[in-house]
N, C-alpha and C positions, 0 to 999 in steps of 0.2 A: 643577679638580673631580676628585675620586676617584670613578670610575664603574666599577660592576660590571655586566658584560653576561652574562646568563644564556645559556650556550651560545655556540657559534661557528658557527652554521648559516647558512642562506641570508640571514635577515634580521638577526639579531644580529651575525653575522660581517661583513656588508656595512657596517652602520652603524658598528660598532666599528672596523673597518679604516679607514674614512674619517676618523673622529675621530683616530685615530693619525697618519694621513697629513697631517691639517690642521696638526698641531704647534702648536695654539693653546692649550695648557696643560692639556689633559685627561689624566689618568692613568688608562688603561683596563686593566682586568683581566677576563678571560673565566673564567666558572665552567663547567668542562667535566668530562667523564669522563676516566679515565686515558688511554684510547686516543687521544682527540682531543688531550690535552695533549702527548702524545709526538709526534704528527704536527705540531703547531704548532711544537714546539721544533725539529723537523728541518727543516720546509720554510717556516715562517712562515705568515701568513695571506695567501692568494692570491686575488685578485679578477680576474676576467676580464670586462671591460665594453667592448664595441665602441662604446657611445654615450658613455661617460664616462672611458675610459682604464683600462688594466690597472694593478694595483698589487700589490706584495707587501710586507707590513710585518712587523717582528717583533711577536710578540703574547705578552704575559705571561698565563699560564693557571694556574689553580689547581683543585684538586678540592675536593669537599665536605669531605673530612677536613682540608683545610688552611685552611678558611674561618674557623675560630675564632681563628686566630693573626693574622688580618688587622686592620689599623686600620680605624676606621669609614669607610664609604663615604657620599659625598654623594648619590649616585643609583644605583638599580638599574634598568637597562634590562631590562624583563621581556618576553622573547619566547619563546613556546612555542605549540603547538597546543592547542586546547581540551581534547582528550582527555588531555593530559598536565598539566592545570592543577593537580590536587591535589599531585602529585609535585614539580611546579615551585615551587609555594607553600612546600612543606617544604623545598626546597633553598635558597630565597633568605631565609627567615625569619631565620636567624641573622645575616644581613648587615644587617638593617633595624634601625637604632637610632633614638632619638628624633628625630634631625636628618637622617635619611635619607628621601629620597622615592622612590617606586616609580613608574616610567613603564611602563604596560603597553602593549604594541603587539600586541594580539591581535585576531582577527576577531571581529565581533559586538559585543554590548553586555552580555551577562549576567555577564561576569566582573567588572565593576565593583562590583556589590553584594557579591560575595565578598571582593574586595580591601579594599573600604571597611570591611567588618565586621572583617577580620583586622587591618589596619594603622591604621584611622581615615582618613576622607576627607581630612584635612589632610596626610596623608602619601602620598596617591595622586593622581597626575595623570591626565588623560586623554590618549590618544595615538592617532594615526592614521598609518599607514604606506601610502604609495603607492609600491609597488615590486614588480617581478616578477623573482624571482631564484631559483636552484635550486642545491642543494648537490650536486656531482658526486661519483661514488664515490671519487675520489682526494682529496677534501677541498677542492677548489677551489670557489669561489662564482662561479657564472655569472650575470651581470646580463643579463636577457633583452631589455630595451627601454630606452627613454629615461626611464622613470619612476624618480625618486630622491627623492620627498618624505617628510619626516617632520614632522608637525604635532603640537603638543602644547601643553598648558596646565594651570594650576592649576584645579581644579574651581570654586573661588571666582570665577574670572574675572579675578583680579588677575595682572598681570605682575610677579611677585616677582623679587627679585634672583636667586634660584636658577634661575628660569625663563629669565631674560635671560642668565645665565652659560652655561646649557646651550646656548642658541641660539648664543652667541658661540664656544662650543667647537668648532663646525664650521667656523669661519673661512671660508675661500674653497674649501673642499672640494667634491666633486661630490655633495653632498647639499643639497636645497632645504629647509633647516631653518626652520620657522616656529613662533614663539611667538604664540599667539592668546588672545583673551579669551573666545571662544565655542566652547570645545573640544567641548562636547556636541553643538552643531550640526554641527560637522565630523565627529564620530563617527557621528551619525545619517545624515549623507550618505554616508559610507563604507559604512554598513550597507545603505542602499538600493542603491548600486552593487554591493556584493559579493553580497548575496543575490540580485540579478538575474542576475549573471554566473555564480554558482556553481550556481544552480538550472538555468539554461538550458544552459550548457556541459556540465555533468555529465549532464543528462538526455539531451541530444542526442549526447554524446561527440564533441564538435566545437568548434572556435574560433568566435568571434563571426562572422568572415568567412565561415566555412563554413556557419554557420546562415543567414546572410543570403543567400548564394548558393543555398542550398537552399529559399529561400522563406519563411524564418522571421522576417522582419523584424517583422511585426505581432505575433507572439507575444513577441518580445523587448520590444517597446514596451508590450504589455499587462502583462507581468510588471513592468516598470519603473514603470508607472502605479500598480499595486497597492501596490508597496513604497513609493512616494512618499507615497501616501495614508496608509499606516500611520505613516510618520514624521510626517505632518502631524497625525494624531491624537494623537501623543505630544508635540506642541508644537514640532516641528522640521521643519516643511515645507522640502523642498530648495529652494534659491534658483532663480530663473529661469535664471541662468547655468549651474548644475548641470544642470537639466533639458535645456537646449539642448545642452550638451556631450555628455551621455550618450545623448540621443535621436539625435544625429549618429553617435556611435560605434556604436550598436546598429542603424544602417541602413547601415553601411559594409561593402561586400563584401571590402575589402582587409585588414581587421583580423585579425591572427593571434593575438590575445590570448584565452586561455582561463584559468579560474580555477585556483588551485593545487589546489583539490579534484578538478578533472578529472585533473590530473597524479597526484594521489594515487591515484585509481581506476585509472588506466592502469598503474600500477606494482603494483596489488594492495594498497595500504596502508590504514591506518585514515583516517577522514574526519571532519570536523566538522559532520555532518549536523544534530544538534540545536542546535548553537551558532549556525548561520547560517540555514539554511532553515527548521529546525524552530522557532527563536526567532521569526522573522517570521510563520510560519504560526500560532503560538499568538497573536501580536498580532492578526493578521487576525480570528481567531475572537473574541478579546476584544471587538473593535470592530464585529463583524458585517459585515466586509468580505468579499465573494466573492473567493476567492483559489484558483481551480482549478488554475492552474499550479504554485502552491506545493504544493498537495495531491498533484498528480501527481509533482512532483520529489521530494518528501519520501518518498512511498511507494517511489519508485524507489531512493533512496539507502538506505532502511531495508532493502530487499530485498537491495541489494548487501552491506550489512553482514552480513546473515544468511548469504548464500552464502559470504562470506569467512570468517566464523567456523566454518562447516561445511567449509571446505576445498574448496569446489567452484568456485573461479575458475580 
């Protein structure tokens, strides 16, 4: 498969590097800016992963100006932050031919309507990433825990030859790649998980374990229950296994995990307030579900954005 990965940051860089490492037939190209292209040529793509093993791989990279000269791609792995969505769409559009599929691995759900409208639902898969990684200042990608999942599927529910081929491209790499027939269910469960973690760890400026040790277990479980109810009203109630797993996590005082939104706030960066917490808050209002914690967290995030815009951080 010819695969184009948008960017070589924490997520796209990690999955792209593992595809290259697998040597299972994938032809991987990264679409990056000129500075990142130069760095990749000099150092390669460097992954530090205490849980899954360090790796440095050679990475073929191109810029937007070079995209028009490329042969058609089979798949575009679309990784970006929600606040970069419009620019990212413009960047990949020249790479999407009639036989190209786009696999978005973004937080939340609202991007799917935009992608379906732009490319057609038959060329857009659903995707869920379960990974915690960070791009370091020197360009190294730091894998932060044992999570390494990538779940994907055609919106029709069919395991097409291309879906199967992409799963096979990961070979025996350190990625738990799963092709599924119910990708929308997986996406909604990820949305419940992420909106809970983003809302609470950003609001409290603390990891899950720190919140639990501070007496916040019931607040975490309340937020989880509200978000699960929203998903249920959308026709995708989380499974019992999901509920048990995350109820246990949100009661564990040893969990160091915090949402990437928390890390973005701590470095004074832009955040996905509307795409994650705001999205679920609007769904709660639609269904008349009391969601006080979502209201409080959203107001907190919007206040942060105002202070950041005014240079008062």
